[in-house]
N, C-alpha and C positions, 0 to 999 in steps of 0.2 A: 889364964887362957893361953893355950899353946898356939904357936904360929901355924897357919895352914900352909904357907909357902915360906921357903927360906929367903931371906933378903939377898940381893945381889952383892958382889964383893965390894962395890963402892958405897954401900949404905953405911953411913957413919953413926946412925942412931942405934942405941942398944935395944934389945927386945922390950925392956921395960918402958923405954921412951916411945917405941912404936905402939905399945898398948895404951899408953897415956894419950898419945895423939889420936888413936882410934876412938877411944871413949869420948874425948872432947868433941871430935868431929861428928860422931854419930849423934850426940846430944844436940848439937847445933843444927845438923841436917834435919833431924826429926822436927825441930821447931819450924824450920823453913818449909818442909813438906806439908805440914798440916795447916798452914796459913791460907787465908783468902787472898785474892788478887789485890784488894785494897790494903790489906795488912802487910803485904810484901813490899809495898812502896817504901823504900828507905831501909827495909830490914836487911837486905843484902849487905849494905855498908856496916850496919851494926854487928851482924854475925861474923863477918870476915875480920873486922877490927878485933873482935873478941877472940876469934880463933888465933890470930897472930900474936896477941898478947898472952894468951893462956898456953900456947905451944911455942916457946921461944926457939926451939930446935926445928920448927917447921922448915922444910926446904926453901920456901920463899923468903924466910928470914935469913937463912944461912948461905944461899946461893951467891949473893953478892960478895961474901967474904972468901969465896973460893975462886980465884982468878981463872984457873984452868977450866973449871966447870962453866963459869960464866962465858968464857970465850967460845967454848964448844957450842953452847946454845946460840950465841950471837952468829957464829959462822954458819950454822945450820939454817937459821932463819934468813940470813942474807943470801944464801945460795938459792933459796926460793924467791925471795923478794927481788933479787937481781933481774928476774925475767920481766918485771913490771915497773920498777922505779926509774924515773927520769929527773933531771935537774929541776924541771918546772912542776914536779908532782906535788900534790897536796895529800899528805899521808895521815892516816888515822890508824892508831892501834887501840883495840879494845881489850882491856885486861892486861895492861903493860907491866904489872909487877913493880920491880924497882926502876922501871923506865930505862934500863940500860940499852935496850934495842931502839926505843924511840929516840933517845939521845943520839945514838949512833946514826940513825937514819936522818935526823934533823940536819946534820951537816952536809947531806947530799941532796936535799929537796928544798922546795920553796917554803913550805909550811908543814908543821907536824902537830898533831893533836894526840894526846894520850887520855883515854877515857877509862876510869876505873871506879869500883865501888868502895875502895878503901884508900885511906891516906897513909896507913901505917908503913908500908914497904917503901914509899917514895917521899916521905916527909922531909928528908934531909938533902934532897938533890937540888942543884942549882939549874934553873931552866934557861936555855939560850933564848934570844929574842924572838926566834921564829917557832917556838914550841909552847904549847899551852896544855896544862893539866886540867882535866874536867872530871869532877866527881859526879857519878851517876847514881840513880836510885836502883839500878839493876836492870832497867828496861830502856830508859831514855838515852839518846845519843845527842847531847846538847852541843852540836857543832853546826855551822852554817849549812843549810840544806843545799843539795845539788852542787857541792863544791869539791868533794873528796874524789881524787882520782885513783888512789890505792888505799883500801882498808884491809887490815890484817888482824887476825886473832889466832892465838895458839893456846890450847888447853883452856878454852873458855866455854864453848857451847854446852859442854857436859855439866857445867856449874849452874846453868840457868834452869829454873823451874820449868818443866815441860809446858805448863800452861802459859808461860811468858815467852816461849821460844819464837812463836810467829810474830808477835809484836816487836820483839827485839830485832828480828831479821828485817821487818818492814822499816824500822827506824834506820837500820843500816842502808837499805835501799834508798830511803829518803835523803840520806846524807850524800849519796854518790852523785857525781856528775854523770851526764850521758856518756856511756862507754866506760865508766869507772868500774873497777873490779873489787870484789871482796874475797880475800884469800883466807880460808878457814882450815886450820889444822886441829883436829880433835881425835882423841884415841878411839879406835874401833871397838865397839861393844863386844865383838866376837873374840877379841884378844884380852878382854878385861877379867875382873874389874881393874881400874887404873887409879883409883884413889887409895887412901890408906887402908881401906877394907880388903885390898888384895891379899893381905896377910892373914885375914880372919874369915872372909866370906867368899861365896862364889859369884855374887852379884854386887854391884856398887851400893853401899849403904852409907857412905860418908857424904861429903859435900858435892860429889858428882850426882846431881839430881837425876840425870839420864845420860847414858852413853849411847852413841849412835853408830850405825853402820854407815858406810859411804852412800849406799842406796837410799837409806832413810834421809840422810842429809840432802842429797840431790833432790829428793821429792819435796822437802821443805823449801829449798831454794826456788824451785820452779813454782811452788805455790804462792810465794810472796812477790813474784813478778820479775825475777831475773830473766833476761832475754836469752841467755846462754849459760851453760854450766860445763866446766872442764875439770878434769882430774889430773893430778901430778903425783908421781912417786919419786922417792929419793933413792939414789944408788951411789954409794961411795962419795958422799959429800956433794953430789950434784942432783938437780931435779929435772925431770923430763915429763912432758905431757904424755899421758897414757890413756888408751881407749877405755871409756867408761864401761862398755859391755863386758870386757874381760874381768874387770873388778867386780861387777855385779854377778857374773857367773861364779867367780871364786867365792864370793860371800854366800851365794845360794848353796854351793856344795858344802862349805864349812858349817853352815848354820844347821844342817840336818844331822850332823854327827852328834853322838852322845857326848855329854860334857867332858868325861875323862879322856875320850879319844880326841875331841876337839882341842882340849888344853894342850895335848902333845903336838897335834898337827900345826897349830898356829905358832909353834916355836921354830918350825922349819923356815929357814931364811927366805926362800922364794915365796912361801905363803904369807909370811909376815910382811914382806915387802909389798905384796899385792893388796894387803888389807890396811896397811898404814899409809893412807893417801891424804893429800890435801885437795879440798874441793874449792874451786874458784868460780864464783858467780859473776856474770857480766851484766851490767845494767843496760 
């Protein structure tokens, strides 16, 4: 199978490894997509543990061995989180990966929680006294309710089965204290796909169950009871609050374009910046 798109210069996997990753992920994703709600309880953990074992060169397994890459991800996340974190914050990260970010944040806040479906990427870390790792069934957020002041996820919402998305968000709202915020960064569907299928398909067919536009995500946030929703964009390592209406307008314009034209337009820096936003819900 030939690659539909060429890998970026910093991609270290060979074409054969990309194909192997793709085949494994499509297989596991198909299993998840066809399950019932009851069958999905606990299945997220099983499938992601299997993915990381069967694909040792998966970026989540290798990222922690690349200090420069890890630092880049950390700096980018902290540029956004810096708008919200305080010394008395109770922080929650959903989908923390190797927990590098949560460990970093834990030194700056009162309490930190990391909630994940898999133990594989974080099984060797040493937790500080004010940090707790919680293994989830993929929907539950097993932290004390009404206590979290800052919740954060990146590259998470797209991994959740669409039928579980509302319950997942309601559980986050339940965990938040009054006035608490949930900061959600997820790849925009209009610039995708963003999982391993980017090299082989025109829509996400791997473990990205559904990729969202910012407009779709804002509608979900409002539907589960967030009292306010804001959007932020990143420019040169800094994040700024940006009018939602402008982002919605940009998405409407891009969405009506034919696929081949859209694929080119979304590579333009100004368009990509408008589409790659973080959505912040306020309880």
